[in-house]
MIZA-551429 format. One record per residue (C-alpha): x, y, z; residue in one letter. Coordinates in steps of 0.1 Angstrom, whole numbers, plus 5000, padded with zeros to 4 digits. Example, Ala and Ser with C-alpha at 12.3 -4.5 7.8 and 13.67 -1.06 7.14 Angstrom:
2
512349555078a 513749895071s 
//
This chain:
453
376632633774m 377932613810d 381632593821k 381732223826i 380332143792t 383032363777k 385732213797i 384831863786l 384431953749a 387432153747e 389531883763y 388231613739t 389031843710e 392631913723s 393831573731v 395131363702d 397231043701y 400531223705s 399431343739k 398531003753v 401430893774p 403030553766l 401930373797e 398330503791v 398430353755r 399430013769h 396830033797e 394130123771v 395229813752k 395029603784r 391429713791r 390329633755i 391729293758i 390029243791d 386729393778s 386729153748i 387528863771a 384528923794v 382329013765a 382928673748f 382428503780a 378828633780a 378328563742y 375728283749s 374128443780a 370428473779e 370128843780p 373028883754v 371128643730v 367828823735l 369429153728s 371429033698r 368228893684r 366329213688a 369229423672a 369529183642s 366029283630k 367329623624f 370229543599a 371629823579v 374129853549r 376430113566k 376530053603g 378529893631a 378829523639r 377829343670i 380929173686l 381328803674g 379028863644t 378829013610r 375429193618y 375729543608e 373129753629v 372830123638a 375830213660p 373730283691d 372129933688w 375729773684a 376829983715t 373929833735f 374729473726v 378429533730n 378229693762g 375829433777l 378329163767m 381029343784i 379129403816r 376929113820y 379228893840h 380429183863d 383929093854y 385129403836n 387329683854d 386229913882t 386930243899y 385630323934l 385530673948s 382630883959k 380730703933e 381830343920p 382130283883l 382930033856h 384630263832p 385329983805s 381629983800d 382430273775l 384430043753i 381329893740g 380530243725a 383930313713a 384229973693l 380830043678a 381530393668v 385130323657g 383730033634d 381230263620y 383530533610v 386330283601e 388730443627a 392230363632r 393530183664g 395330513673t 391930683673d 390430413694l 393130443719i 392830823721t 388930813724a 389030543752v 391730733772a 389631053770i 386430863780g 388130723812y 389431053821e 386131213822a 384030923838s 386630833865v 387131203874t 383431263878f 383430973904c 385731183926d 383231483925g 380131343940g 378031053949t 374930953928l 374130623946r 373330803980k 370731003962r 369030713944g 370730763910w 372730503892d 376530533885h 376030493849v 375030863846n 378730933850f 379730663825l 377730813797g 379631133800i 382830943790g 380930763764s 379831093748v 383431223746l 384830903734a 382130883705s 382531273698a 386231203693k 385830913670l 383231103650l 385431403647g 383031643663l 384331993671d 383932153706a 380632303698v 379031993686k 380531793714t 378932033739q 375531973723h 376131603724a 376931613761l 373731803766s 371431573746i 372931283766y 372931443801a 369531623803v 367031353790p 368731043803h 368831003842a 369130633853a 367630543886m 369530303911r 366430093915q 368229873890t 370529753918r 368029723946v 366529393960g 366229103935e 368229203905l 367029153869s 368729133835m 368729503835w 371529523859k 373929413832g 372129653807a 371929973824a 375530083815a 375029963780a 372030183777n 373830483791s 376330443764s 373730373737r 372130703747n 375530863745a 376030743709v 372630853700f 373331203713a 376631223695a 375131103662l 372331383664l 374931643674a 377031543643q 374231663622e 373932003640g 371131913664f 371232123695t 370632033732g 369432203762p 371732493775y 373532463806k 372932103811p 375232053841f 375132393860e 371632503849g 368732573872e 367332223866m 370332063854g 372531743860f 374131883893f 371132023910r 368831733899q 371131423904l 373531563930l 371531823948q 374232073941g 377031863960d 379531833934f 383331933939d 384032083905v 387732133915s 388331753905v 388031873870l 391132093872s 393131833854g 390731833825i 390432213826e 394332243823a 394231983794k 396631753811n 397431443794p 394931163800p 396130943828r 393030833850r 392830483835i 396030413854l 393930453887d 391330183878t 391329803886y 391029483866i 389029213883k 390328853891p 387028713899y 383328763883p 382028933914v 380929293923e 384229473931y 383629523969h 383729133972a 386929093955q 388929103988t 386328894005a 386928623980v 390728653985e 390328644024a 387928344021a 390328153998l 393228194025r 390828064052l 389727784031r 393327644033e 393027644071k 389727514079v 387327254066r 383627374058i 382127124082e 384227264111e 382727604107i 380527734135e 380328094123k 381828344097i 382028704106r 382728954078i 383929304088d 383729544060t 383329924050y 380230114044e 380130094005a 380429724005a 378029684035y 375329894017t 375829783981i 376229403985i 375729344022g 373029244045p 370529544039k 368429354012d 366929024022p 367028913987e 370928903989k 370528644018w 368428423994d 369428493959p 367428353930h 369028523901t 372628543887k 372528913890e 371528903927t 374128633935a 377128833921d 375929133942h 375528933975s 378628953997l 377128664016m 376728433987w 380028513972i 381928454005t 379928124011a 380728013976a 384328093977a 384627854008f 382627583989v 384227603955w 387427803958g 388128083932p 384628213918i 384228123882k 381428223858i 380127853858e 379327873894h 376428103887y 374627803871k 374227663906d 373227953927i 370727743948r 373627513957n 372627373992p 376127384007a 376427753998v 373027844010l 373527654042t 376927814049l 375428154042m 373228094073k 376328104094k 377528434081i 377128774099e 378329104085v 379629394104n 380229754093l 383529864108d 384130224112p 387830184113e 387829994080l 385530254065d 388030534071k 390430354046l 387930354017y 388330423988p 392230433991q 392030064002a 389129804002f 389729634034p 387829314043t 388329104075v 386928764076i 387028564109t 386128194111v 384928044144y 385127654144t 383027414164k 386127304183g 386727674196g 389427774172a 389428114155k 391228214122y 391328554107t 392428694073e 392429054061r 392829164025v 393129534015d 393929513977y 392729253955a 394729123926k 394429373897g 394529683918h 397329923909p 398929833944k 398629463934n 398629473896p 397829193872m 400529123847t 400229113810d 400728733811a 398028703838e 395628913817l 396328693786e 395428393808a 392128553816k 391428623780f 392228253770t 390028123797a 387228343789l 387128313750t 388227953744q 384627823743d 383828073715i 387028153696l 389427883682p 393027883694e 394428043662e 391928323663v 392628393700r 396428423691g 395728643662k 393428873681v 395828913710l 398828993686q 396529273669m 395429403702l 398929443716w 399829613684r 396629813681l 398130123667e 398929933635d 395329833627y 391929963618n 389029893642i 387229693613k 390429463612d 389829383649i 386029343646i 386329123616e 388928883633a 386428843662l 383728693641v 382828383662a 
//
């Protein structure tokens, strides 16, 4: 195998619960709470219902349960449905660097594999911390999106390592799991171009599903292609055109304790992360000016926001699907002016006339000075020009939930309650929260059982 594969596998084998810092253990619990919250918010969403129906046709005696049910299916199927639930509303955590990522997408895999092997809470905490370490670090090394590949290719690396840890694979089998994942499963960024489909919320889940499948094969001794990352036609050359800074892996190579989860951000609003600061700026302006007074809205932003959710795609100016709306900077900004804080239920009214009319008054500008601050900051400047000649401007660099503007445990619990109350009774919510805050005292099966809706 190549050096990269060995570094990742040996790191996974070397880290145990005792090496996970206390603050990281706590943050893993927070991300699992956040992930379960957003997953249950999507419990009745059409893509989730469809995938759950498909998975239920393949029930097994010894498998993993789909969140909220007692269906036992193969672990890779459970991973897909769990991951889709976590990702569907675009409400789970984020990391932005050379490549953007939703690292908690891998928690769907960790819960499924953990349930399958009857892992302890300490095992789950360790596996998630390792998965974050790898996926987040890869985002610092190179960009996939600018070459037409999807960020979920990095996610799957973390999902492999989390699965391998929970399955108890040694370093050799983990290397083969990485290879079986990395070589056959390259996801294209066409998923996020133009009008977006149900697959937008499923791409990460599928990446994790492939990762679990690879780990299960490797567990039996199945071997994968050699030199998957650094080989002649491997991951780095094909997906990154040889442009990857391997020095970012120095912390993993040195087997430092996993800490990268501390660099990621929880979302306060169910919108693509580059629009979080736009929502907060719009909310401040909403208190100063009435919608009927607005002549024009100017949004100044940085390249990633401009390219990913900005004016490039005509569909983003006229969204017809929930997936397109939550990836439209213009729709999100207009919706915040019309309704205030964006909520999941607003996506049931994406064709709202007031929102669509206000969008026509928006212009988006790529500001090179703001771009220089990214990804250390995510600056959005919104200026409102009124019909009476007044001008109001608000700038936000860090949304709530960023490490420089953190969400408290109490605020996280409030998010959990708001997103699960339609599915889980009050006594169940309280019990589950108590178990998750003391995750080290429970088995994964206890958590999954408590969550049966």
